[in-house]
C-alpha positions in Angstrom: 43.5 38.0 38.7 40.2 38.6 40.5 38.8 40.0 37.2 39.7 36.7 35.4 38.1 34.6 38.2 35.0 36.8 38.1 34.8 36.6 34.2 35.1 32.8 34.1 32.7 32.5 37.0 30.2 34.5 35.0 30.7 32.2 31.9 30.2 29.1 34.1 27.0 30.5 35.5 25.6 31.3 32.1 26.5 27.8 30.9 24.6 26.2 33.8 21.6 28.4 33.0 21.6 27.4 29.3 22.1 23.7 30.0 19.2 23.9 32.6 16.9 25.5 30.1 17.9 22.8 27.5 17.0 20.1 30.0 13.7 21.6 30.7 13.0 21.8 27.0 14.0 18.2 26.5 11.8 17.1 29.3 8.9 19.0 27.8 9.5 17.3 24.4 9.5 13.9 26.1 5.9 14.4 27.2 4.9 13.9 23.5 7.8 11.8 22.5 6.5 9.0 20.2 9.9 7.9 19.0 9.1 4.3 19.8 5.9 4.5 17.6 5.4 4.5 13.9 5.1 7.9 12.4 1.6 7.1 11.3 0.5 6.7 14.9 1.3 10.3 15.7 -1.6 12.6 16.0 -2.4 14.5 12.8 -3.8 17.6 14.6 -0.9 19.4 16.4 -3.4 21.3 18.5 -4.8 18.0 19.9 -3.8 16.8 23.4 -4.4 13.2 22.3 -1.5 10.8 23.2 -1.6 7.2 21.9 -2.1 4.6 24.6 0.9 2.3 25.0 -0.4 -0.2 27.6 -3.4 -1.5 25.7 -3.4 -5.1 24.6 -3.0 -5.5 20.8 -6.0 -6.8 18.9 -6.4 -7.6 15.3 -8.9 -5.1 13.7 -12.3 -6.2 12.6 -13.3 -4.9 9.2 -16.3 -2.6 9.2 -16.9 -3.3 5.5 -15.2 -4.7 2.3 -14.7 -2.7 -0.8 -16.3 -4.2 -3.9 -15.2 -2.8 -7.3 -16.8 -2.9 -10.8 -14.5 -3.1 -13.8 -14.6 0.7 -14.4 -14.2 1.6 -10.7 -11.4 4.0 -9.6 -11.3 4.5 -5.9 -8.9 6.2 -3.5 -8.7 5.0 0.1 -7.3 7.3 2.8 -6.0 6.2 6.2 -4.3 8.7 8.4 -1.8 10.6 6.2 -1.5 7.8 3.6 -3.6 7.0 0.6 -3.8 4.2 -1.9 -5.8 3.0 -4.9 -8.7 0.9 -3.7 -8.4 -2.9 -4.3 -11.2 -5.3 -4.8 -12.3 -7.1 -1.6 -10.2 -4.6 0.4 -10.8 -4.5 4.2 -12.0 -1.2 5.4 -11.2 -0.3 9.0 -12.3 2.3 11.5 -11.4 5.8 10.3 -10.8 4.8 6.6 -12.1 7.3 4.0 -13.2 6.2 0.6 -13.4 8.6 -2.4 -14.9 7.3 -5.7 -13.0 8.9 -8.5 -14.7 7.1 -11.4 -17.6 4.6 -11.8 -19.3 3.2 -8.8 -18.1 1.3 -5.8 -19.8 -0.8 -3.2 -19.3 -1.5 0.5 -20.1 -5.1 1.6 -21.4 -5.8 5.0 -21.2 -9.7 5.0 -24.5 -11.4 5.5 -26.3 -8.0 6.0 -26.2 -5.9 2.8 -24.4 -3.4 0.7 -23.9 0.3 0.2 -23.6 1.8 -3.3 -21.3 4.8 -3.7 -21.6 7.0 -6.8 -18.8 8.8 -8.6 -17.7 11.9 -6.6 -18.8 10.4 -3.3 -16.6 10.6 -0.2 -17.4 8.7 3.0 -15.6 7.8 6.2 -16.3 4.6 8.2 -16.7 4.6 12.0 -17.9 2.0 14.4 -21.3 2.2 15.9 -22.9 0.4 18.9 -21.1 -1.8 21.4 -17.6 -2.9 20.3 -18.0 -6.2 22.2 -20.7 -7.4 19.9 -19.9 -9.4 16.7 -22.9 -8.0 14.8 -23.2 -5.1 12.4 -22.1 -1.8 13.9 -21.3 0.8 11.3 -21.8 4.6 10.9 -21.0 6.2 7.6 -20.1 9.9 7.5 -21.0 11.3 4.1 -18.8 14.3 3.1 -19.7 14.5 -0.6 -22.0 12.9 -3.2 -24.4 10.2 -2.2 -24.7 6.7 -0.7 -27.4 4.1 -1.2 -27.7 1.2 1.3 -29.8 -1.9 1.2 -29.8 -4.2 4.2 -31.3 -7.6 3.5 -32.0 -8.6 7.1 -33.7 -6.9 9.9 -31.1 -5.7 12.4 -31.2 -7.1 15.9 -31.0 -5.2 19.2 -27.2 -5.5 19.1 -26.9 -4.3 15.5 -26.7 -0.6 14.5 -26.3 1.2 11.1 -26.5 4.9 10.6 -25.5 7.4 7.8 -24.8 11.0 8.7 -24.3 14.1 6.5 -23.9 17.6 7.9 -25.2 16.3 11.3 -28.4 15.0 9.8 -28.6 11.3 10.9 -30.6 8.4 9.3 -30.9 5.4 11.5 -32.2 2.0 10.3 -33.1 -1.5 11.5 -33.3 -3.2 8.1 -34.2 -1.2 5.0 -33.1 0.4 1.7 -32.5 4.1 1.5 -30.2 6.8 0.1 -28.7 9.9 1.5 -27.1 12.6 -0.6 -25.8 16.2 -0.4 -27.4 18.6 -2.9 -26.4 22.3 -2.9 -25.8 22.3 0.8 -29.0 20.4 1.6 -29.3 16.8 2.8 -31.8 14.6 1.0 -33.0 11.2 2.4 -34.9 8.8 0.2 -36.5 5.6 1.3 -37.0 2.7 -1.1 -38.0 0.0 1.3 -39.3 -0.2 4.9 -38.5 2.8 7.2 -35.8 5.2 8.3 -35.6 7.4 11.4 -34.4 10.9 10.6 -33.1 13.4 13.1 -29.9 15.4 14.0 -26.9 14.2 15.9 -27.4 16.8 18.6 -31.1 15.8 19.1 -30.2 12.1 19.3 -27.5 12.7 21.8 -29.8 14.8 24.0 -32.6 12.2 23.9 -30.3 9.1 23.9 -32.9 7.3 21.7 -35.0 8.0 18.7 -37.8 9.9 20.3 -36.8 13.1 18.6 -36.8 11.5 15.2 -39.4 11.4 12.4 -40.1 8.2 10.6 -39.7 8.3 6.8 -41.3 5.3 5.0 -40.9 3.6 1.6 -41.6 5.8 -1.4 -41.0 9.1 0.4 -38.2 11.6 0.7 -37.2 14.6 2.7 -34.8 17.4 1.8 -33.3 19.5 4.7 -31.2 22.5 5.0 -29.0 21.6 8.1 -29.0 25.2 9.2 -32.8 25.2 9.7 -32.7 22.5 12.3 -29.3 23.1 13.8 -29.3 23.2 17.6 -33.1 22.3 17.8 -33.7 20.0 20.8 -36.6 18.5 18.9 -36.5 18.9 15.1 -39.7 17.0 14.3 -42.0 20.1 13.9 -39.6 21.4 11.2 -39.0 18.0 9.6 -42.6 16.7 9.2 -43.8 19.3 6.7 -40.9 18.6 4.5 -41.8 14.9 3.8 -42.9 14.4 0.2 -43.8 11.4 -1.9 -41.6 10.4 -4.7 -42.8 10.9 -8.3 -43.0 8.1 -10.8 -40.0 9.5 -12.6 -37.9 9.7 -9.4 -38.7 6.0 -8.9 -36.9 5.2 -12.1 -33.6 6.5 -10.9 -30.9 3.8 -11.1 -30.0 4.3 -7.4 -33.6 4.0 -6.3 -33.9 0.8 -8.4 -30.8 -0.5 -6.5 -32.7 0.1 -3.3 -36.0 -1.7 -4.2 -34.3 -4.8 -5.7 -33.3 -7.7 -3.4 -29.6 -8.6 -3.4 -28.6 -12.1 -4.2 -27.4 -13.6 -0.9 -24.4 -15.2 -2.7 -23.1 -11.7 -3.2 -23.2 -11.0 0.6 -20.6 -13.7 1.5 -17.4 -12.5 3.2 -14.4 -12.5 0.9 -12.3 -15.5 1.4 -9.0 -13.7 0.9 -9.6 -10.0 1.6 -6.9 -7.5 0.7 -5.3 -6.0 3.8 -3.7 -2.6 3.4 -0.5 -2.3 5.4 -0.8 1.4 6.1 -0.8 2.1 9.9 -4.2 2.4 11.4 -4.8 6.0 12.6 -8.1 7.7 13.7 -8.3 11.3 12.9 -8.7 13.3 16.1 -11.8 15.0 14.8 -13.6 11.7 14.9 -12.6 10.6 18.4 -15.3 12.7 20.0 -17.9 10.6 18.2 -16.8 7.4 19.9 -17.5 6.0 23.3 -14.6 5.3 25.7 -15.0 1.6 25.0 -14.8 2.2 21.3 -11.7 4.3 21.7 -10.0 1.5 23.7 -10.8 -0.9 20.9 -9.3 1.5 18.3 -6.2 1.8 20.5 -5.9 -2.0 20.5 -6.2 -2.1 16.7 -3.6 0.6 16.3 -1.1 -1.4 18.4 -1.8 -4.6 16.5 -1.1 -2.8 13.2 2.1 -1.3 14.5 3.3 -4.7 15.8 2.5 -6.4 12.4 3.6 -3.7 10.0 6.4 -5.8 8.3 4.2 -8.8 8.0 1.3 -6.8 6.5 3.7 -5.1 4.0 4.8 -8.5 2.7 1.2 -9.7 2.5 0.3 -6.6 0.6 3.2 -7.0 -1.9 2.2 -10.6 -2.5 -1.5 -9.7 -2.9 -0.8 -6.9 -5.4 1.4 -9.2 -7.4 -1.4 -11.8 -7.6 -4.0 -9.2 -8.4 -1.9 -7.9 -11.3 -1.9 -11.4 -12.8 -5.3 -12.8 -12.0 -7.7 -10.0 -11.0 -10.8 -9.5 -12.9 -13.3 -7.2 -11.1 -16.6 -9.0 -10.6 -19.7 -7.5 -12.1 -21.6 -6.9 -8.9 -24.5 -5.0 -10.5 -27.9 -6.2 -9.6 -29.6 -7.8 -12.6 -33.1 -9.0 -13.3 -32.3 -12.6 -12.2 -31.0 -11.3 -8.9 -33.9 -9.0 -8.1 -37.5 -9.1 -7.0 -40.3 -6.7 -6.5 -40.2 -4.2 -3.7 -41.0 -5.6 -0.3 -43.1 -2.7 1.0 -45.4 -0.1 -0.5 -45.1 3.7 -0.2 -47.0 5.5 2.5 -46.6 8.7 4.6 -46.4 8.3 8.4 -45.8 10.8 11.1 -43.6 10.8 14.2 -43.1 7.8 16.3 
């Protein structure tokens, strides 16, 4: 009898141990339990310790740009783990990536200007500057191909626009310039006004543009990022690389896009932009680029998209049905009637 009691006592003790371990495991899982959130709000990187904020007030996202398509454009837009075919006048939000599969595509910054993306180009949009401001605040991360941008108005102190490729950063106040990746190098070409060129690390250390060189209209620079990596002041290495563009290079279609003024009618905000219903999600690798204030703003956007998912899905369905019947992609190419002569002449200048 004592043996039976001892045996069943041992079984009970083992059961308690197993149940206790199970409870501990369940408690550990609850730390990262996002069961009340959409799958798309879950972090993509399993090694990240990022946990979505649940107490932030929801706020409707502000578009960083709008996608403008030509008739032969084929574009893929990625958001989080979802992707879709780009639509004309589509809102592009923080963290969205755009891949141009065929033709060209444009990014519209209402009232400010446009960026031209060539076939094969891949860019990601992130906010720049103070998220409380209503002005232009955009940074483009170029991962492949090239992007040309023309801003028709001089940016104010609250406006910011930068393009980065392989940690080489071009900062502007109001200009026309291109940035492209060529065999591992980064090339910056200026068609109008001036561009400050530096590295992300140098700008972060200086917290201003004092560690930048100024590249003016009609000039270019081609940089191997490894040559200036981790240099606190890259100017001594950058200055000798500045070269004037040749006459043939100035006939390149992308350069011509840069030197021609854009018809202001083309810079109006779309009246009925296409809203993609995919849940907003910022890739963890981009979070370190944002300030705490910008991250809180993104959290508010994420919550708004989660709260309005069903409504957005219905809007998307209705918009696609309408586009299938009525859509004709506008010809957004700059023609001779919409252009003028360049607004500045080429010259070489040194550091600020």
